[in-house]
Every structure is written in structure tokens, then in C-alpha cells.
C-alpha positions as CSV (number, residue, x, y, z in Angstrom):
1,X,-2.3,8.6,13.7
2,X,-0.8,10.4,10.6
3,X,1.6,12.8,12.1
4,X,4.9,12.4,10.3
5,X,8.1,11.7,12.2
6,X,10.6,14.5,12.7
7,X,11.2,17.5,14.9
8,X,9.1,19.8,12.7
9,X,5.6,19.1,11.3
10,X,5.7,17.9,7.7
11,X,3.1,17.7,4.9
12,X,1.3,14.3,4.9
13,X,1.4,14.1,1.1
14,X,4.8,15.3,0.0
15,X,6.7,15.2,3.4
16,X,8.1,18.7,3.1
17,X,8.9,20.6,6.2
18,X,7.8,24.1,5.2
19,X,6.5,26.1,8.2
20,X,5.1,29.0,6.3
21,X,2.4,27.4,4.2
22,X,1.1,24.7,6.6
23,X,-2.6,24.2,7.0
24,X,-4.3,21.7,9.2
25,X,-7.2,19.8,7.7
26,X,-9.6,17.3,9.1
27,X,-10.0,14.1,7.1
28,X,-12.8,11.6,7.8
29,X,-12.1,7.9,7.6
30,X,-15.3,5.9,8.0
31,X,-13.8,2.7,9.4
32,X,-11.0,4.1,11.5
33,X,-10.8,4.9,15.2
34,X,-11.1,7.9,15.7
35,X,-13.1,8.5,12.5
36,X,-11.7,12.0,12.0
37,X,-8.0,12.9,12.0
38,X,-6.2,16.2,11.8
39,X,-3.4,16.2,9.3
40,X,-0.9,18.8,8.0
41,X,-0.7,19.7,4.3
42,X,1.5,22.4,2.7
43,X,-0.7,23.4,-0.3
44,X,-4.1,23.0,-1.8
45,X,-2.7,20.5,-4.3
46,X,-1.4,18.3,-1.5
47,X,-4.8,18.6,0.3
48,X,-6.6,17.4,-2.8
49,X,-4.1,14.5,-3.3
50,X,-4.6,13.4,0.4
51,X,-8.4,13.5,0.2
52,X,-8.4,11.6,-3.2
53,X,-6.0,9.0,-1.7
54,X,-8.2,8.4,1.3
55,X,-11.3,8.1,-0.9
56,X,-9.5,5.6,-3.1
57,X,-8.4,3.5,0.0
58,X,-12.0,3.5,1.4
59,X,-13.4,2.5,-1.9
60,X,-11.0,-0.3,-2.7
61,X,-9.8,-1.7,0.7
62,X,-11.9,-4.8,0.3
63,X,-10.4,-5.6,-3.1
64,X,-6.9,-5.1,-1.6
65,X,-7.6,-7.5,1.3
66,X,-9.1,-10.1,-1.1
67,X,-6.1,-9.9,-3.4
68,X,-3.6,-10.2,-0.5
69,X,-5.4,-13.1,1.1
70,X,-6.0,-15.0,-2.1
71,X,-2.4,-14.3,-3.2
72,X,-0.9,-15.6,0.1
73,X,-3.1,-18.7,0.0
74,X,-2.1,-19.5,-3.5
75,X,1.6,-18.8,-2.7
76,X,1.4,-21.1,0.3
77,X,0.0,-23.9,-1.8
78,X,3.6,-24.5,-2.9
79,X,4.2,-26.1,0.5
80,X,2.2,-29.1,-0.6
81,X,4.3,-29.6,-3.8
82,X,6.3,-32.5,-2.3
83,X,3.0,-34.3,-1.8
84,X,1.1,-33.5,-5.0
85,X,4.0,-32.8,-7.4
86,X,5.5,-29.9,-9.3
87,X,2.2,-29.0,-11.0
88,X,1.1,-27.2,-7.9
89,X,4.1,-24.9,-8.2
90,X,2.3,-23.1,-11.1
91,X,-0.5,-22.2,-8.7
92,X,2.0,-21.1,-6.1
93,X,3.8,-18.8,-8.4
94,X,0.5,-17.4,-9.7
95,X,-0.2,-16.4,-6.1
96,X,3.1,-14.4,-6.2
97,X,1.9,-12.8,-9.5
98,X,-1.5,-12.0,-7.9
99,X,0.2,-10.3,-4.9
100,X,2.3,-8.2,-7.2
101,X,-0.7,-7.1,-9.3
102,X,-2.6,-6.3,-6.1
103,X,0.3,-4.1,-4.7
104,X,0.7,-2.3,-8.0
105,X,-3.0,-1.5,-8.4
106,X,-3.6,-0.8,-4.7
107,X,-0.3,0.4,-3.1
108,X,-1.7,0.7,0.4
109,X,1.0,1.0,3.1
110,X,1.0,0.9,6.8
111,X,0.6,4.1,8.9
112,X,4.2,3.6,10.1
113,X,5.5,3.7,6.5
114,X,3.4,6.8,5.9
115,X,4.8,8.5,9.1
116,X,8.3,7.9,7.9
117,X,8.1,8.7,4.2
118,X,4.9,10.6,3.7
119,X,1.8,9.3,1.8
120,X,3.1,9.8,-1.8
121,X,6.5,8.2,-1.2
122,X,4.9,5.4,0.9
123,X,2.5,4.6,-2.0
124,X,5.5,4.7,-4.4
125,X,7.3,2.1,-2.2
126,X,4.1,0.0,-2.2
127,X,4.1,0.0,-6.0
128,X,7.8,-0.9,-6.1
129,X,7.2,-3.9,-3.8
130,X,4.4,-4.9,-6.1
131,X,6.7,-4.7,-9.1
132,X,9.2,-6.9,-7.3
133,X,6.5,-9.5,-6.5
134,X,5.3,-9.3,-10.1
135,X,8.7,-9.9,-11.5
136,X,9.4,-12.7,-9.0
137,X,6.2,-14.4,-10.0
138,X,7.0,-14.1,-13.7
139,X,10.5,-15.4,-13.3
140,X,9.4,-18.3,-11.2
141,X,6.6,-19.2,-13.7
142,X,9.0,-19.1,-16.6
143,X,11.5,-21.4,-14.6
144,X,8.9,-24.2,-14.3
């Protein structure tokens, strides 16, 4: 599931293709199928970072889903603005703000993003998208 794209194996954390220092490690993900996955890392530092990242994901995945679902529901409340009035737009833009905060705090990305960019760069892109949502929410709230 977490083998990075490319002709040569690459480190899951940093994405480097350095054949000499590769080590395969087994990570355990409680709610995944299969629950154990072999991944390639290039150093002990990258191994610790990968294990810490997966522990962070397992511990906070419920908060991530709650933030995304609540943010989307609040953002979609803007669809009823023509019926209720412009006051509901504040709630809608607050949903955008909540999505941004969620993605900044919990920058969880899809396995496909991880396969392309590596885990560290994928999480960075997740945070960047969170900052974009956050700024969008702030700008829209200030425009009301």
C-alpha cells in the first residue's frame, strides 16, 4: 500500500532513492487491511518519523474526520443562503475556516499522495491546502 512510485525503491518518509542504506521495516496499522505493511526507509531518523506519524494518525483520525465532516456541513449551509438570507453565509465561511484548521493540525493525505511525494512532503502539501482553506475562510468572513 505504501510503496512509492518510481523505478527504484524510495524512502517512505523523505522520498530519497538511495539503494545503499535501505531498510525494510514492518509497521502495524490497527484499522487497515492488511494490519501490517512493509515499508522502505533510508535511515533510523526516517524510521522514527514514519512510526511517529502513523501513531499520530491512529490517535487523531477521529478528530480529523469530525473536523472534515463538520466543516463540509457548515460550508454547505451557504446553499440555503437564498432562502434564509445572508446571515447564514457567516456559518458557511466558518465551515471553510474549520476545514483549514483541521487540515493544518491534521495534515493527513491519501495513500496515492504519499506514493507520489513521500509521507513528509505529502503532509506538507496537506498543511499548505489547510492554509489555503484558512485564508479563504478569513477573506470570505471579512467580505461579509
